[in-house]
N, C-alpha and C positions, 0 to 999 in steps of 0.2 A: 503494500500500499505506499503510493506516494504522501511523504509528510506535506501537509499544507504550509505555504510560507507565511511566517508571521509579520504582519504589516505593522509598523510602528507609526503613529501619527507624529508629523512634524510638531516642534513647539510651537506654541501661538506666540505671534509678536506684533506690534502695532505698527512696525515699520519694515520695510522690504530693504535688505541690506543690498548695496549697489554692487555691480559685477566689478572686479578688480580691473583698473585700467591698464592697459598694455604700456610698458615702459615708452614703446615709440609715440604714444600718444601725448607724452608730458609735454608741457610748454617748451618750445624752443627758443632761444633768446631773440628778441626782436632785432636785435643789431648784428645778427650772424652774417657774415658776408657770403652770399650764396656763389657757387662755382657751376657755372652752366654751360652745357655744350648746345649748340643751337644748329641744325642742319637745315637746308633748304633756303639758305639766303641768295637770292638772284638779284633783285634790284631794292630801290628803297619803297617799293609799293608793295614787297612781299610782306606777308604776315609775319614770316619769321624776323625780317629786318626790324619791323616795330616791335616784336618781341624782345629782341637784342636791345634796342634803343631804351625800352622802359626798363628792362632789367638794370642796364647801365646806370639809369638815373636813379633806381632804387640802391645803387651800390654793389650790383655783382660783378663778379668777374665772369667774363664770357670768352669762349673760343667759338669760332664758326667753322664749319666744313663745307668741303667742294671739291670736285675733280673734274678732269677732262676740259673741254673747251669752255665749258661755264665757270671755271674756276676764276678766270680772269673777272668776268662779272661778279662774282662774289667778293673777290679782293677789292675790286672797285667801291662796293657797297660799304665793305667791312671799313674802309678809309673815310666813308662818310659819317660815321658813328662819332659820337662824342669824344670818345676814346678809341682810337682805330684799334679792331680786335685782330688777333692772329687767326689765319685760316689754314687749317689742316687737311691734308688729303684723305679722301674718305669716298670710295666707290663701295656702298654696301653690299654690293655682291661679292666683293673680294675679301676672303677671310685674311689675307694678308694686311690690308688696308685697317681691317677691324682689329687686329693684334696690335698692329703698330700704333693706332689711336689709343687703345689701352694702355699701351707703355708709355707714349708720349703724356698724357694725363696722370698717369702714377708717379711719373717723375716730376711734373710740374706742379700737382696739387696734393696727390695722395688719396683725394676723395672726390667724387662727383655728386653735387647736390640734386641736379636735375640735368635731364635731357629732351629736347624738343625734336620728335621724328616729323620733319615737313618734307617728306620725301614721296613723290608719287610719278608713274610714267605708265603711258601705254603708246604702244606702236599706232601710227596714223590709221592702220587698218584695223584696230581694236575699238576705235571711237567713231563718231561720226555718223551712225545709223543704219551701217551695213554689219548689224550684229551676227547675223546667220552666216556669214561668209569669212567670218574672222578665223584666220588658221589657228591650229592648237599653240603653236610657237609664240604667237602674239600674245595670245590669251595668257599663256604662262608666265611670259616676260611681264605683263602687267601685275599678274600676281606677286611674282618674286619681289619685284622692285617696289611694289606699292603696299604689301601686306606682310610677306614673309620677313622683309628689311625690318620691320618693327622687333621682331623676335630676335633676328641676328644681333642688331644693334643693341638691345637691352640686356642680352647675354653677355656681350663682349665687355660692355660696361659694368656689369652686375657685381665684380670684387670692388669698384670704386664706388658705387651706388650704396653697398651695404656700409660703407665707411662714414656715410653723411650722419652728423650727429641727430638731424630730424627725420631721418628716413629719406632715401632717394626716391626722387619722383621721374617718372617717364610720360610724357605728354604727346598723343598724336594728333594731327590735323586729319578730320574727317568730313565728308560730304553725306548727309543723310542717306543711308542705302536701304531704308525701308521701303521704297518704291521705286520703279523703273523709270529713270528720267530720259526724256528724248535725247537721242545722240550720245548719251554717256557710256552706254554699252558695257565694254569689259572693264572699263574703270569702275563702274557702278558694282559690277561683281567683285573687283578687286576691294573696293571700298566696303562691301558686305564682309569679306574675309579679313579686312583689317579691323571690323569691330569684333569679330569673333577672336581673332588672335589677341585682341586686347583684353578680352575677358578670360582667356586662358592664361596670360601673362599674369593678370591680376591674381589669378588662384595659385599659380606656382612662385611667383615673386613675393608674394605677401608675407610668407613665413620668414623671409629674409628681410623684412621691413622697407620693401620697395613698391611703391604703388604706380598703378598704370591706368590712366585716363586719357579719355579722347575729347576733343571739342569739334563739334559738328557746325561750321560755319554756313551761313547764306552764301550765294553766288558773289565773289568779289572780283572785280578786274584787275588780277594780277597778268603777269607773263604767262604763267601755266594756263589760266583760264582762257587766253586768246587763242591758243589751239585747238578749243573744243567748238566744233560746229553746233551752231544754235544757242549758244551762250547768250549773247546779246538779248534774244528772246526771252531766254529764262530769267535772266537777271532783271530784265524790264518789266516783266509781270509780278515779280516775286514781292513787290510791296502791296500789290492789290491783295494779297492773302496774309499780310503779315501785319497783325494789330498795332505793332509797335513802329510799323514803318520800315523800311530797309534802304541803306545807302551802299551800293556796291563799290563805291570809292573809298570807303571808311574802314580800314583794317583795324583801328584802335580798339573798339570794343571787343573783339575777338582776341587780340593780344592780351588784353587786360584780364579775359577770363584764364588763357595760358597761364598767365604770370600768376594768378590765383592758384592754379593746379600745380605749379613749379613751387610754389612757397610752402613754408611749413603750416598755413592756414588750412591747407587740405589734407593733413596727415592722417585723417581718419576716413578718408575717401579712396576708393579704387573700384576699377571696373565700370565706371560710369562713363557716359556720353554726355557731355552738356552742350545743349543747342544754343548757339548764338547767332539768331537768323530773323530776330523780329517777332518770333512767336508762329512764324510759317509752318513749321512741322506738326505743330497741334490743332491747325484750323482745317475744316473740311471743305471751305470755299472761300470766295472773295469776301473781303469785309466791307460792309455796307456803312457808307460816309454819313 
C-alpha cells in the first residue's frame, strides 16, 4: 500500500516576502563610463551614427566597425563625431575578423558594456518584389548577414560582455517582421529570423548576465533604405496609421531607445522588441484626424 504524502500547510503571514534580486539587477553607478561597440555606421543619417553621437554626449567610449569598400564611408562619418572614433575591421562573416575584434577590445578595454548590431544585407534579387524567383544562395546570404551575424557577434564578444559591471547589453536593429511588407521579401524573412535569434540569445546569454533586445524602427531615410524598391511609398504612408505621426528623416527617437537598452537602466530586460514607429505596429487601419 502506497503511503499518503503528508501535506504541511505553510505558515500564515500578513506579508509576502519579495523574491531575492539577482546581483546583476543591483543599481549600477550612474557615472560609469560605458564602453560600446557600434556597427553599421555609414553616413551621418545612419541610426548607428546617431547612437554613437548620443553615446559620446553621455560620456561613453566608443569604437565603430567597418569593412571593405564601405569602410571609407565609416571612417569619414567617424571623423564627424564630436570625438573622432576608431574604426575596427569587421566582416561579420569572417571568424578571423570576429576573433581579431575580441582580441583588440580585450587589450583596449578588458570589457565591453554594450554592442549595437546594425548589420543587414540582401542581394538585389532577394528584394524588390520577385520573391518567388529568388535563388537559394541569395536567400541564404540575407539570413547569414542579417540574422546569424547577431549570434556570431554576440558570441565573439561574450567573454568581454560578461566582464561588464552592470551586465553586458546586445541591441539589434529590426523592422517589424509580423507581416509581409511589399518588396521587402527575403529581407523580411531575415528580419523574422533576427527576431527569433534574439530570443534564443536572450535565453542562452541571460545566465551569463548578458541581455539581448531589438528595436523595431519605422521606415527611415537612410542609405540602406534607399536600395529598397517601394520604400518611398511605404515611408510616405506610414504616418497615416501612426497615431503619434512619423518623420522618416528623424533617426533621433530610435537612437534614444537604443541608448536606453544599452544602458544599465535596462538591466532587467531581455528578449524584448521595442517598437519605435509612432505606434503604427499596433494599429489596424488609418488614423482618423
